[in-house]
Structures are given as C-alpha cells and as structure tokens.
Backbone as numpy.savetxt, mean C-alpha at the origin, in Angstrom:
# Nx Ny Nz CAx CAy CAz Cx Cy Cz
-12.69 9.24 -6.20 -12.23 10.66 -6.10 -10.69 10.80 -5.91
-10.12 11.55 -6.83 -8.66 11.77 -6.72 -8.44 12.72 -5.56
-7.14 12.89 -5.21 -6.72 13.82 -4.14 -6.75 15.12 -4.93
-6.89 16.29 -4.20 -6.72 17.54 -4.71 -5.21 17.78 -5.09
-5.01 18.29 -6.29 -3.72 18.54 -6.91 -3.43 19.92 -7.04
-2.92 20.61 -6.02 -2.62 22.03 -6.18 -1.41 22.21 -6.95
-0.59 21.34 -7.06 0.79 21.60 -7.62 0.81 21.29 -9.03
-0.32 20.73 -9.48 -0.33 20.37 -10.95 0.60 19.17 -11.37
0.95 18.43 -10.34 1.73 17.25 -10.57 0.86 16.24 -11.08
1.21 15.48 -12.27 0.24 14.51 -12.80 0.02 13.29 -11.81
-1.10 12.61 -11.97 -1.37 11.48 -11.29 -0.41 10.44 -11.56
-0.14 9.63 -10.72 0.65 8.26 -10.91 -0.28 7.20 -11.03
-0.20 6.50 -12.06 -1.10 5.34 -12.32 -0.30 4.17 -12.69
-0.27 3.11 -11.69 0.53 1.92 -11.85 -0.17 0.97 -12.88
0.69 0.05 -13.47 0.11 -0.91 -14.30 -0.74 -2.09 -13.43
-1.57 -2.72 -14.15 -2.32 -3.81 -13.59 -1.40 -4.93 -13.25
-1.72 -5.66 -12.11 -0.92 -6.80 -11.78 -1.92 -8.06 -12.05
-2.15 -8.48 -13.21 -3.13 -9.42 -13.51 -2.60 -10.77 -12.98
-1.38 -11.10 -13.17 -0.84 -12.39 -12.72 -1.06 -12.50 -11.13
-0.84 -11.36 -10.43 -0.90 -11.42 -8.97 -2.33 -11.66 -8.62
-3.27 -10.92 -9.22 -4.77 -11.12 -8.98 -5.12 -12.58 -9.30
-4.72 -13.13 -10.40 -5.10 -14.45 -10.70 -4.58 -15.42 -9.63
-3.32 -15.27 -9.16 -2.81 -16.11 -8.19 -3.44 -16.00 -6.81
-4.02 -14.80 -6.68 -4.75 -14.64 -5.27 -5.91 -15.61 -5.11
-6.44 -15.98 -6.32 -7.62 -16.87 -6.48 -7.26 -18.44 -6.04
-5.92 -18.68 -6.23 -5.62 -20.21 -6.00 -4.55 -20.39 -5.00
-3.75 -19.33 -4.59 -2.49 -19.67 -3.83 -2.81 -18.85 -2.43
-1.89 -19.38 -1.44 -1.93 -18.72 -0.18 -1.30 -17.33 -0.40
-1.40 -16.36 0.54 -0.89 -15.17 0.52 0.70 -15.29 0.60
1.16 -16.20 1.39 2.62 -16.47 1.43 3.25 -16.81 -0.03
2.56 -17.68 -0.60 2.81 -18.17 -2.01 2.75 -17.01 -2.97
1.74 -16.28 -2.89 1.60 -15.09 -3.83 2.66 -14.08 -3.63
3.04 -13.80 -2.36 4.27 -12.93 -2.07 5.45 -13.46 -2.57
5.72 -14.75 -2.35 6.96 -15.40 -2.78 7.14 -15.44 -4.41
5.84 -15.64 -5.06 5.82 -15.77 -6.55 5.99 -14.21 -7.17
5.51 -13.39 -6.39 5.48 -11.97 -7.06 6.16 -10.96 -5.91
7.47 -11.07 -5.59 7.97 -10.33 -4.63 8.03 -8.83 -4.74
7.75 -8.29 -6.10 7.65 -6.88 -6.29 6.34 -6.32 -6.02
5.33 -7.16 -5.83 3.96 -6.70 -5.71 3.69 -6.16 -4.22
3.45 -4.83 -4.22 3.06 -4.34 -3.03 1.74 -4.79 -2.41
0.76 -5.15 -3.45 -0.47 -5.64 -2.90 -0.39 -6.99 -2.22
0.51 -7.93 -2.74 0.64 -9.09 -2.07 1.22 -8.96 -0.72
2.29 -8.16 -0.46 2.78 -7.85 0.92 1.83 -7.06 1.84
0.99 -6.18 1.15 0.00 -5.52 2.00 -1.07 -6.51 2.58
-1.55 -7.40 1.70 -2.55 -8.49 2.07 -1.88 -9.50 3.06
-0.60 -9.85 2.95 0.08 -10.69 3.86 0.23 -9.97 5.19
0.40 -8.69 5.22 0.55 -7.93 6.44 -0.80 -7.94 7.14
-1.87 -7.68 6.26 -3.38 -7.66 6.96 -3.63 -9.00 7.50
-3.28 -10.16 6.85 -3.63 -11.53 7.35 -2.81 -11.67 8.68
-1.64 -11.34 8.66 -0.70 -11.57 9.85 -1.12 -10.66 11.03
-1.60 -9.45 10.81 -2.10 -8.54 11.79 -3.37 -9.13 12.41
-4.19 -9.78 11.59 -5.32 -10.29 12.07 -5.26 -11.47 13.15
-4.04 -12.03 12.95 -3.61 -13.07 14.01 -3.00 -12.52 15.13
-2.83 -11.32 15.30 -2.20 -10.56 16.28 -0.66 -10.45 16.26
-0.17 -10.80 15.15 1.39 -10.76 14.97 1.78 -9.47 14.47
2.01 -8.50 15.43 2.12 -7.14 15.06 3.52 -6.98 14.38
4.49 -7.41 14.99 5.82 -7.14 14.44 6.08 -7.93 13.07
5.50 -9.05 12.95 5.64 -9.64 11.58 4.80 -8.91 10.54
3.48 -8.44 11.01 2.63 -7.68 9.97 3.49 -6.34 9.74
4.14 -5.69 10.59 4.92 -4.51 10.43 5.95 -4.80 9.33
6.67 -5.96 9.53 7.66 -6.26 8.59 7.23 -6.50 7.21
6.12 -7.21 7.01 5.58 -7.42 5.78 5.17 -6.20 5.05
4.46 -5.20 5.87 4.05 -3.95 5.35 5.27 -3.11 4.86
6.51 -3.22 5.72 7.53 -2.40 5.26 8.06 -2.90 4.01
8.02 -4.21 3.59 8.50 -4.77 2.22 7.59 -4.14 1.39
6.19 -4.24 1.55 5.24 -3.71 0.53 5.43 -2.12 0.18
5.79 -1.52 1.39 6.05 0.02 1.23 7.32 0.18 0.26
8.27 -0.48 0.43 9.43 -0.28 -0.41 9.28 -0.86 -1.76
8.49 -1.90 -1.94 8.20 -2.36 -3.38 7.26 -1.32 -3.95
6.37 -0.81 -3.23 5.43 0.28 -3.72 6.16 1.50 -4.23
7.20 1.97 -3.37 7.96 3.15 -3.78 8.66 2.77 -5.11
9.27 1.57 -5.17 9.96 1.16 -6.42 9.00 1.24 -7.67
7.79 0.77 -7.48 6.81 0.65 -8.53 6.39 2.23 -8.85
6.23 3.04 -7.87 5.72 4.35 -8.07 6.87 5.20 -8.95
8.15 4.98 -8.45 9.17 5.65 -9.16 9.31 5.02 -10.62
9.15 3.79 -10.76 9.13 3.26 -12.08 8.09 3.91 -12.96
7.04 4.36 -12.32 5.96 4.91 -13.27 6.01 6.28 -13.38
7.13 6.89 -12.95 7.35 8.31 -13.12 7.12 9.32 -11.86
6.80 8.73 -10.75 6.50 9.42 -9.66 7.81 10.09 -9.05
7.73 11.17 -8.61 9.10 11.77 -8.19 8.96 12.26 -6.65
8.26 11.67 -5.87 8.15 11.91 -4.52 7.03 12.80 -4.03
6.10 13.11 -4.98 4.87 13.99 -4.78 3.88 13.80 -5.80
2.79 14.22 -5.46 1.76 14.04 -6.35 0.73 12.90 -6.06
-0.40 13.06 -6.82 -1.60 12.10 -6.57 -1.24 10.68 -6.96
-1.70 9.72 -6.06 -1.68 8.38 -6.49 -3.11 7.89 -6.14
-4.14 7.99 -7.12 -5.49 7.83 -6.78 -5.94 6.43 -6.41
-6.67 6.30 -5.46 -7.33 5.08 -4.92 -8.22 4.61 -6.06
-8.96 5.43 -6.78 -9.89 5.05 -7.75 -9.17 4.17 -8.90
-7.84 4.34 -9.10 -7.12 3.46 -10.10 -6.77 2.30 -9.28
-7.52 1.10 -9.51 -7.41 -0.03 -8.78 -5.81 -0.59 -8.64
-4.98 -0.51 -9.67 -3.72 -1.04 -9.54 -2.83 -0.21 -8.46
-3.32 1.13 -8.05 -2.53 1.79 -7.10 -2.89 1.47 -5.63
-4.03 0.50 -5.71 -4.42 0.11 -4.21 -3.43 -0.54 -3.45
-2.55 -1.45 -4.11 -1.52 -2.25 -3.35 -0.60 -1.25 -2.58
-0.10 -0.30 -3.30 0.66 0.70 -2.65 0.08 1.47 -1.55
-1.14 1.90 -1.73 -1.86 2.55 -0.64 -2.15 1.64 0.52
-2.49 0.39 0.20 -2.76 -0.45 1.31 -1.46 -0.74 2.09
-0.27 -0.94 1.47 0.95 -1.01 2.14 1.31 0.11 2.98
0.91 1.39 2.46 1.26 2.49 3.34 0.50 2.49 4.51
-0.90 2.07 4.52 -1.90 2.08 5.49 -1.44 0.89 6.52
-1.07 -0.16 5.97 -0.52 -1.40 6.88 0.65 -0.99 7.59
1.57 -0.26 6.89 2.95 0.16 7.63 2.39 1.22 8.68
1.55 2.16 8.43 1.13 3.02 9.45 0.43 2.34 10.60
-0.37 1.33 10.22 -0.99 0.55 11.34 0.17 -0.26 12.23
0.98 -0.82 11.59 2.23 -1.42 12.23 3.08 -0.55 13.07
3.35 0.70 12.46 4.17 1.55 13.19 3.46 1.97 14.58
2.16 2.20 14.31 1.44 2.54 15.67 1.38 1.53 16.66
1.38 0.12 16.24 1.34 -0.87 17.11 2.68 -1.17 17.87
3.69 -0.66 17.25 4.89 -0.71 17.93 5.48 0.51 18.51
4.63 1.48 18.43 4.87 2.87 19.16 5.76 3.79 18.47
5.85 3.74 17.01 6.63 4.47 16.38 5.96 5.75 15.83
5.76 6.75 16.67 4.88 7.85 16.47 5.37 8.67 15.31
6.49 8.97 15.09 6.90 9.89 13.94 6.65 9.14 12.76
6.78 7.97 12.69 6.48 7.10 11.30 4.98 7.25 11.03
4.19 7.03 12.12 2.75 7.09 11.89 2.45 8.44 11.37
2.92 9.49 11.89 2.69 10.96 11.45 3.20 11.07 10.01
4.25 10.59 9.56 4.83 10.75 8.26 3.89 10.01 7.26
3.48 8.66 7.70 2.64 7.92 6.78 1.30 8.54 6.60
0.78 9.17 7.75 -0.52 9.84 7.66 -0.48 10.81 6.52
0.58 11.75 6.55 0.79 12.73 5.65 0.96 12.25 4.18
1.71 11.07 4.04 1.97 10.49 2.68 0.70 10.11 2.16
-0.29 9.24 3.00 -1.60 8.79 2.55 -2.44 9.91 2.16
-2.42 11.02 2.93 -3.24 12.15 2.75 -3.01 12.77 1.43
-1.66 12.89 1.16 -1.10 13.57 0.00 -1.43 12.78 -1.27
-1.29 11.43 -1.04 -1.51 10.56 -2.26 -2.97 10.57 -2.60
-3.83 10.45 -1.71 -5.30 10.35 -1.88 -5.95 10.43 -0.54
-6.68 11.58 -0.31 -7.34 11.74 0.94 -8.40 10.73 1.18
-8.90 10.21 0.21 -10.16 9.18 0.29 -9.54 7.71 0.64
-8.10 7.48 0.45 -7.67 6.02 0.51 -7.98 5.55 1.90
-7.69 6.26 2.95 -7.77 5.53 4.42 -9.30 5.15 4.63
-10.13 6.11 4.33 -11.71 5.73 4.52 -11.90 4.44 3.65
-11.50 4.49 2.26 -11.81 3.28 1.45 -11.27 1.99 2.08
-10.11 2.08 2.52 -9.49 0.76 3.29 -10.16 0.44 4.39
-10.47 1.44 5.19 -11.16 1.01 6.43 -12.64 0.65 6.25
-13.33 0.95 5.26 -14.66 0.66 4.91 -14.79 -0.93 4.64
-15.89 -1.54 5.24 -16.04 -2.78 5.01 -16.43 -3.11 3.48
-15.81 -4.17 3.05 -16.03 -4.54 1.58 -17.47 -5.04 1.26
C-alpha cells in the first residue's frame, strides 16, 4: 500500500540493485557496503547488524551514510523533497530502511529533533514502511 498522495506528486521508484542483492548472498555486509558504497540498502543492513551488537554510535554512523546515499538516489530518480516513496516497490526499501535505522540511531543518542524529523519523513514517504520494517520476516 502506497502513502496517501494528496499533493498529486508522482511516486518515486528507484531502480533495482541486482548486483547488491547478489553480493548479499556471498559477501559480508562490510564487503557489500565497500563494493557498493552508493547503496542505501547495504548501509542500512550494516547499521542493523551493528545495532544488534549494541554498537549504537557506529550503527548511527552507518545509517547516516545510508540516508545520504538514499537522498542522492531519490534525487537522481526525480524526487524533489516530497512525495511518496512506496515500500511496496522493493528497490525503495534500502532508502526507507536507512531512514528507519537513522531514526533508531538518533533515538539511541538522544537526538530528539532528528527522531521527530525522521518520523515525519517516513510517514510522508510511506506510512506503512515503519510497520513493515518492524514486522518479523
């Protein structure tokens, strides 16, 4: 389900990252991020892995890289700072996961204003994204 688009702004749909997905099958997350530094998915997954080890500051830093790489990808796909970025389009999930990871990291280090900004960003991009990310696979 896509976000409600009241402004009539078209959805942003990122291209597939088939090489990243293939490398996720055989390489460590650090190796994938190094091989594909523009991939927000690689950075988001690396942030998740680091967070699971309790390394909050490092996880925040990886999420920050994924966030910036995601913004670059969105802008490259025509996004102009607003409009839907649907979770249902699988290639968008790296950006949305990076936003989620950055929000989680900001909360861990007490950066309240950043948490609120990222909540709004995620909600505006796709209100279903947070629930989808938090749901067990």
